C-alpha positions in Angstrom: -3.1 19.1 -7.4 -1.5 16.0 -8.9 -0.2 12.9 -7.1 3.4 13.6 -8.2 3.2 16.8 -6.1 2.7 15.0 -2.8 3.8 11.4 -3.3 6.8 9.9 -1.5 9.5 9.1 -4.1 12.1 7.3 -1.9 10.2 4.2 -0.9 11.1 0.8 0.4 10.1 -2.3 -1.6 10.8 -6.0 -1.8 11.5 -8.2 -4.8 9.5 -11.4 -5.5 12.5 -13.5 -4.3 12.6 -11.8 -0.9 11.3 -13.4 2.2 8.2 -12.5 4.3 10.7 -11.7 7.1 12.5 -9.1 5.0 9.2 -7.4 4.2 8.3 -7.3 7.9 11.8 -5.9 8.8 11.4 -3.1 6.2 8.0 -2.3 7.6 9.5 -2.0 11.0 12.5 0.0 9.9 10.5 2.5 7.9 7.4 2.4 10.2 5.0 1.6 7.3 2.1 -0.8 7.1 2.6 -2.0 3.5 5.5 -2.6 1.1 5.2 -2.8 -2.7 6.5 -6.0 -4.4 8.5 -5.6 -7.6 10.1 -7.7 -10.2 12.8 -5.7 -12.1 11.1 -2.5 -10.7 7.8 -3.5 -12.2 5.0 -3.5 -9.6 3.6 -7.0 -9.3 2.1 -7.0 -5.8 1.8 -5.4 -2.4 2.1 -6.8 1.1 0.6 -5.4 4.2 1.3 -6.0 7.9 -2.2 -7.6 8.0 -1.3 -9.9 5.1 1.7 -11.2 7.0 -0.4 -11.8 10.1 -3.4 -13.4 8.4 -1.6 -15.3 5.6 1.5 -16.4 7.4 1.7 -16.0 11.2 -1.9 -17.1 12.0 -1.4 -20.2 9.8 1.9 -21.2 11.3 3.8 -20.6 8.0 7.6 -19.9 8.0 8.6 -16.3 7.6 11.5 -17.5 5.5 9.1 -18.2 2.6 9.1 -15.8 -0.3 6.8 -12.8 -0.2 4.8 -14.2 -3.1 3.2 -16.6 -0.7 1.4 -13.8 1.2 1.3 -10.8 -1.1 -1.8 -9.4 -2.9 -1.2 -9.6 -6.7 -2.1 -6.9 -9.2 -2.6 -4.1 -6.6 -4.4 -0.9 -7.4 -2.0 1.8 -8.5 -2.0 5.4 -9.6 -0.5 7.5 -12.3 1.6 10.4 -11.1 -0.4 12.9 -13.1 -3.7 11.7 -11.5 -5.5 14.3 -9.5 -5.4 13.8 -5.7 -9.2 13.8 -5.5 -9.3 10.9 -7.9 -6.7 9.0 -5.9 -8.6 9.7 -2.6 -11.7 8.2 -4.3 -9.8 5.1 -5.3 -8.4 4.7 -1.7 -11.9 5.2 -0.3 -13.6 2.8 -2.7 -11.0 0.1 -2.4 -10.4 0.7 1.4 -6.7 1.1 1.1 -4.5 3.7 2.9 -1.6 3.6 0.4 -1.4 3.5 -3.4 1.7 2.6 -5.3 2.5 5.1 -8.1 3.7 3.7 -11.4 4.8 5.1 -14.7 3.4 4.0 -18.1 5.6 0.9 -18.1 4.3 -0.2 -14.6 7.6 0.7 -13.0 7.3 1.7 -9.4 8.1 5.4 -9.0 6.5 6.4 -5.7 3.8 5.8 -3.1 0.9 7.9 -2.1 -0.3 7.5 1.5 -3.4 8.9 3.1 -1.1 10.8 5.3 0.5 12.6 2.3 -3.0 13.9 1.4 -3.8 14.9 5.0 -0.6 17.0 5.2 -1.8 19.3 2.4 -4.1 22.0 4.0 -6.3 22.3 0.9 -6.7 18.5 0.7 -7.6 17.6 4.3 -11.3 17.1 3.5 -10.3 14.5 0.9 -8.2 12.6 3.4 -11.0 12.7 6.0 -13.6 11.4 3.6 -11.3 8.6 2.4 -10.4 7.6 5.9 -14.1 7.5 6.9 -14.8 5.1 4.0 -11.6 3.1 4.5 -12.5 2.5 8.2 -15.9 1.0 7.5 -15.7 -2.7 8.5 -16.2 -5.2 5.7 -16.7 -8.2 8.0 -18.7 -7.7 11.2 -18.7 -11.3 12.4 -16.0 -10.6 15.1 -17.5 -10.1 18.5 -14.2 -9.4 20.3 
């Protein structure tokens, strides 16, 4: 099965001139943990709820700053014709729960979430394996 068969096509995104606050508002409105960042529909970054906390809030920065101050540039993305198993491997290896989907010109055309994979009965094992690897801590110094 290919990504285009299960990806979300109607997705929220922000432009590079938008504020951190707008990204957070969209995350709340659509109940998502990450938002792609585009410039003229070309994928240039991604911002997660964790990025906003770690790179803005925890450092006392203003949420009216542009999203470019906290986004991750050059995010991993997927081609719509890629097999789901390959996408799940990327998600697992890179420890991400969502992959932007782009066309050959790097235009954002969709988003593949781990949940999209988990909803397909024949793909549940792929989602489970990816989640297991995504959930492995990369920094164990916190003793909370």
